[in-house]
Backbone atoms as SQL, in Angstrom:
CREATE TABLE atoms (id INTEGER PRIMARY KEY, chain TEXT, resi INTEGER, resn TEXT, atom TEXT, x REAL, y REAL, z REAL);
INSERT INTO atoms VALUES
  (1, 'A', 1, 'MET', 'N', 236.821, 186.247, 176.546),
  (2, 'A', 1, 'MET', 'CA', 235.999, 187.396, 176.026),
  (3, 'A', 1, 'MET', 'C', 235.253, 187.612, 174.836),
  (4, 'A', 2, 'LEU', 'N', 234.030, 187.797, 174.623),
  (5, 'A', 2, 'LEU', 'CA', 233.366, 187.701, 173.089),
  (6, 'A', 2, 'LEU', 'C', 233.832, 189.229, 172.666),
  (7, 'A', 3, 'CYS', 'N', 234.413, 188.631, 171.232),
  (8, 'A', 3, 'CYS', 'CA', 234.888, 190.197, 170.983),
  (9, 'A', 3, 'CYS', 'C', 233.902, 189.801, 169.198),
  (10, 'A', 4, 'ILE', 'N', 233.375, 191.476, 169.264),
  (11, 'A', 4, 'ILE', 'CA', 232.916, 190.981, 167.884),
  (12, 'A', 4, 'ILE', 'C', 233.288, 192.328, 166.569),
  (13, 'A', 5, 'GLU', 'N', 233.154, 192.324, 165.811),
  (14, 'A', 5, 'GLU', 'CA', 233.785, 193.027, 164.660),
  (15, 'A', 5, 'GLU', 'C', 232.849, 193.596, 163.859),
  (16, 'A', 6, 'ILE', 'N', 232.892, 194.450, 163.623),
  (17, 'A', 6, 'ILE', 'CA', 231.636, 194.700, 162.388),
  (18, 'A', 6, 'ILE', 'C', 232.411, 195.842, 161.063),
  (19, 'A', 7, 'VAL', 'N', 232.306, 195.191, 160.076),
  (20, 'A', 7, 'VAL', 'CA', 233.423, 195.461, 158.941),
  (21, 'A', 7, 'VAL', 'C', 231.897, 195.883, 157.567),
  (22, 'A', 8, 'HIS', 'N', 232.137, 196.477, 156.190),
  (23, 'A', 8, 'HIS', 'CA', 231.325, 197.001, 155.968),
  (24, 'A', 8, 'HIS', 'C', 231.492, 195.833, 154.619),
  (25, 'A', 9, 'HIS', 'N', 230.728, 195.485, 153.758),
  (26, 'A', 9, 'HIS', 'CA', 231.127, 194.158, 152.986),
  (27, 'A', 9, 'HIS', 'C', 231.683, 194.948, 151.620),
  (28, 'A', 10, 'PRO', 'N', 232.893, 193.778, 150.926),
  (29, 'A', 10, 'PRO', 'CA', 233.118, 195.076, 150.118),
  (30, 'A', 10, 'PRO', 'C', 232.356, 194.535, 148.741),
  (31, 'A', 11, 'SER', 'N', 231.750, 193.761, 148.718),
  (32, 'A', 11, 'SER', 'CA', 231.111, 193.756, 147.490),
  (33, 'A', 11, 'SER', 'C', 229.128, 194.853, 147.586),
  (34, 'A', 12, 'SER', 'N', 229.414, 195.075, 149.130),
  (35, 'A', 12, 'SER', 'CA', 227.487, 195.721, 148.981),
  (36, 'A', 12, 'SER', 'C', 227.577, 196.779, 150.282),
  (37, 'A', 13, 'PRO', 'N', 227.789, 197.806, 149.685),
  (38, 'A', 13, 'PRO', 'CA', 227.656, 198.664, 150.990),
  (39, 'A', 13, 'PRO', 'C', 226.549, 198.629, 151.667),
  (40, 'A', 14, 'SER', 'N', 225.501, 198.481, 151.167),
  (41, 'A', 14, 'SER', 'CA', 224.862, 198.023, 152.215),
  (42, 'A', 14, 'SER', 'C', 224.149, 196.842, 153.112),
  (43, 'A', 15, 'LEU', 'N', 225.351, 196.069, 153.187),
  (44, 'A', 15, 'LEU', 'CA', 225.546, 195.046, 154.170),
  (45, 'A', 15, 'LEU', 'C', 226.712, 195.270, 154.962),
  (46, 'A', 16, 'VAL', 'N', 226.370, 194.685, 156.286),
  (47, 'A', 16, 'VAL', 'CA', 228.023, 194.323, 156.827),
  (48, 'A', 16, 'VAL', 'C', 228.427, 193.606, 157.033),
  (49, 'A', 17, 'VAL', 'N', 229.692, 192.841, 157.543),
  (50, 'A', 17, 'VAL', 'CA', 229.909, 191.428, 158.554),
  (51, 'A', 17, 'VAL', 'C', 229.924, 191.655, 159.365),
  (52, 'A', 18, 'ILE', 'N', 229.192, 191.073, 160.528),
  (53, 'A', 18, 'ILE', 'CA', 229.578, 190.871, 161.808),
  (54, 'A', 18, 'ILE', 'C', 230.528, 189.900, 162.198),
  (55, 'A', 19, 'ARG', 'N', 231.574, 189.835, 162.638),
  (56, 'A', 19, 'ARG', 'CA', 232.692, 188.755, 163.038),
  (57, 'A', 19, 'ARG', 'C', 232.575, 188.850, 164.226),
  (58, 'A', 20, 'SER', 'N', 232.363, 187.362, 165.344),
  (59, 'A', 20, 'SER', 'CA', 232.283, 187.218, 166.732),
  (60, 'A', 20, 'SER', 'C', 233.666, 185.771, 167.112),
  (61, 'A', 21, 'TRP', 'N', 234.112, 186.291, 167.830),
  (62, 'A', 21, 'TRP', 'CA', 235.280, 185.264, 167.983),
  (63, 'A', 21, 'TRP', 'C', 235.309, 185.171, 169.809),
  (64, 'A', 22, 'ASN', 'N', 236.010, 184.285, 170.405),
  (65, 'A', 22, 'ASN', 'CA', 235.910, 183.589, 171.563),
  (66, 'A', 22, 'ASN', 'C', 237.463, 183.639, 171.824),
  (67, 'A', 23, 'GLN', 'N', 237.871, 184.950, 172.702),
  (68, 'A', 23, 'GLN', 'CA', 239.554, 184.692, 173.111),
  (69, 'A', 23, 'GLN', 'C', 240.082, 183.562, 173.534),
  (70, 'A', 24, 'PHE', 'N', 239.096, 183.078, 174.450),
  (71, 'A', 24, 'PHE', 'CA', 239.454, 182.065, 175.413),
  (72, 'A', 24, 'PHE', 'C', 239.604, 180.704, 174.698),
  (73, 'A', 25, 'LEU', 'N', 239.300, 180.686, 173.161),
  (74, 'A', 25, 'LEU', 'CA', 238.904, 179.415, 172.524),
  (75, 'A', 25, 'LEU', 'C', 240.489, 179.368, 172.293),
  (76, 'A', 26, 'ARG', 'N', 241.115, 177.733, 172.274),
  (77, 'A', 26, 'ARG', 'CA', 242.543, 177.771, 172.000),
  (78, 'A', 26, 'ARG', 'C', 242.897, 177.701, 169.935),
  (79, 'A', 27, 'TYR', 'N', 241.636, 177.075, 169.384),
  (80, 'A', 27, 'TYR', 'CA', 241.191, 176.767, 168.403),
  (81, 'A', 27, 'TYR', 'C', 240.490, 177.598, 168.108),
  (82, 'A', 28, 'SER', 'N', 240.593, 178.615, 166.529),
  (83, 'A', 28, 'SER', 'CA', 239.894, 180.105, 166.481),
  (84, 'A', 28, 'SER', 'C', 238.672, 179.438, 165.636),
  (85, 'A', 29, 'THR', 'N', 237.492, 180.324, 166.113),
  (86, 'A', 29, 'THR', 'CA', 236.415, 179.648, 165.546),
  (87, 'A', 29, 'THR', 'C', 235.296, 180.978, 165.116),
  (88, 'A', 30, 'LEU', 'N', 235.811, 181.273, 163.847),
  (89, 'A', 30, 'LEU', 'CA', 235.453, 182.679, 163.482),
  (90, 'A', 30, 'LEU', 'C', 234.713, 182.436, 162.829),
  (91, 'A', 31, 'GLN', 'N', 233.335, 183.496, 163.098),
  (92, 'A', 31, 'GLN', 'CA', 231.818, 182.956, 162.697),
  (93, 'A', 31, 'GLN', 'C', 231.405, 184.289, 161.903),
  (94, 'A', 32, 'VAL', 'N', 230.988, 184.179, 160.493),
  (95, 'A', 32, 'VAL', 'CA', 230.322, 185.467, 159.718),
  (96, 'A', 32, 'VAL', 'C', 229.307, 185.599, 159.902),
  (97, 'A', 33, 'TYR', 'N', 228.444, 186.728, 160.002),
  (98, 'A', 33, 'TYR', 'CA', 227.037, 186.667, 160.111),
  (99, 'A', 33, 'TYR', 'C', 226.903, 188.302, 158.904),
  (100, 'A', 34, 'TYR', 'N', 225.652, 187.764, 158.184),
  (101, 'A', 34, 'TYR', 'CA', 225.540, 188.548, 156.717),
  (102, 'A', 34, 'TYR', 'C', 224.047, 189.101, 157.505),
  (103, 'A', 35, 'CYS', 'N', 223.961, 190.591, 157.730),
  (104, 'A', 35, 'CYS', 'CA', 223.217, 191.601, 157.862),
  (105, 'A', 35, 'CYS', 'C', 223.093, 192.682, 157.092),
  (106, 'A', 36, 'THR', 'N', 221.594, 193.407, 157.506),
  (107, 'A', 36, 'THR', 'CA', 221.648, 194.785, 156.593),
  (108, 'A', 36, 'THR', 'C', 222.290, 195.805, 157.960),
  (109, 'A', 37, 'ILE', 'N', 222.315, 196.893, 157.424),
  (110, 'A', 37, 'ILE', 'CA', 222.954, 197.680, 158.905),
  (111, 'A', 37, 'ILE', 'C', 221.881, 198.030, 159.093),
  (112, 'A', 38, 'VAL', 'N', 220.357, 198.314, 159.062),
  (113, 'A', 38, 'VAL', 'CA', 218.936, 198.413, 159.789),
  (114, 'A', 38, 'VAL', 'C', 219.407, 197.856, 161.026),
  (115, 'A', 39, 'ASP', 'N', 219.369, 196.137, 160.572),
  (116, 'A', 39, 'ASP', 'CA', 219.260, 195.352, 161.878),
  (117, 'A', 39, 'ASP', 'C', 220.444, 195.621, 162.456),
  (118, 'A', 40, 'VAL', 'N', 222.058, 195.947, 161.977),
  (119, 'A', 40, 'VAL', 'CA', 222.759, 196.001, 163.201),
  (120, 'A', 40, 'VAL', 'C', 222.247, 197.338, 164.131),
  (121, 'A', 41, 'HIS', 'N', 222.203, 198.264, 163.622),
  (122, 'A', 41, 'HIS', 'CA', 221.533, 199.510, 164.150),
  (123, 'A', 41, 'HIS', 'C', 220.467, 199.183, 164.915),
  (124, 'A', 42, 'ALA', 'N', 219.757, 197.764, 165.481),
  (125, 'A', 42, 'ALA', 'CA', 218.764, 197.724, 165.989),
  (126, 'A', 42, 'ALA', 'C', 219.023, 196.968, 167.248),
  (127, 'A', 43, 'LEU', 'N', 220.364, 196.718, 166.723),
  (128, 'A', 43, 'LEU', 'CA', 220.674, 195.522, 168.310),
  (129, 'A', 43, 'LEU', 'C', 220.920, 196.517, 169.295),
  (130, 'A', 44, 'PRO', 'N', 221.186, 196.304, 170.398),
  (131, 'A', 44, 'PRO', 'CA', 220.507, 197.115, 171.598),
  (132, 'A', 44, 'PRO', 'C', 222.093, 197.802, 171.784),
  (133, 'A', 45, 'THR', 'N', 223.129, 196.601, 171.975),
  (134, 'A', 45, 'THR', 'CA', 224.769, 196.674, 172.318),
  (135, 'A', 45, 'THR', 'C', 225.548, 197.187, 171.488),
  (136, 'A', 46, 'LEU', 'N', 225.216, 197.654, 170.185),
  (137, 'A', 46, 'LEU', 'CA', 225.979, 197.770, 169.094),
  (138, 'A', 46, 'LEU', 'C', 225.391, 199.165, 168.493),
  (139, 'A', 47, 'GLY', 'N', 226.429, 200.387, 168.741),
  (140, 'A', 47, 'GLY', 'CA', 225.686, 201.320, 167.804),
  (141, 'A', 47, 'GLY', 'C', 226.565, 201.541, 166.829),
  (142, 'A', 48, 'PRO', 'N', 226.054, 202.294, 166.070),
  (143, 'A', 48, 'PRO', 'CA', 226.421, 203.048, 164.569),
  (144, 'A', 48, 'PRO', 'C', 227.899, 203.341, 164.254),
  (145, 'A', 49, 'ASP', 'N', 228.985, 203.882, 165.461),
  (146, 'A', 49, 'ASP', 'CA', 229.867, 204.653, 165.448),
  (147, 'A', 49, 'ASP', 'C', 231.013, 203.750, 166.229),
  (148, 'A', 50, 'GLN', 'N', 230.570, 202.273, 166.573),
  (149, 'A', 50, 'GLN', 'CA', 231.344, 201.413, 167.045),
  (150, 'A', 50, 'GLN', 'C', 231.928, 200.720, 166.171),
  (151, 'A', 51, 'ASN', 'N', 232.954, 200.544, 165.874),
  (152, 'A', 51, 'ASN', 'CA', 233.416, 199.443, 164.900),
  (153, 'A', 51, 'ASN', 'C', 234.252, 198.404, 165.637),
  (154, 'A', 52, 'ASN', 'N', 234.299, 198.606, 166.965),
  (155, 'A', 52, 'ASN', 'CA', 235.396, 197.085, 167.541),
  (156, 'A', 52, 'ASN', 'C', 234.723, 197.076, 169.193),
  (157, 'A', 53, 'ILE', 'N', 234.266, 195.858, 169.053),
  (158, 'A', 53, 'ILE', 'CA', 233.763, 196.202, 170.984),
  (159, 'A', 53, 'ILE', 'C', 234.574, 194.682, 171.351),
  (160, 'A', 54, 'LYS', 'N', 235.278, 194.792, 172.963),
  (161, 'A', 54, 'LYS', 'CA', 236.047, 194.115, 173.392),
  (162, 'A', 54, 'LYS', 'C', 235.820, 194.178, 174.643);
């Protein structure tokens, strides 16, 4: 299962960090994406009030 976590960037309120990882992988493969909040809201499967999607 692909898990996505969205958190606000600590140094800039206009940026959010999207972290996604696959629970079935034996080793942690954490990927961090930086994008603007506008780009996040443009994604069809991510709402502005959804912090964790599992």
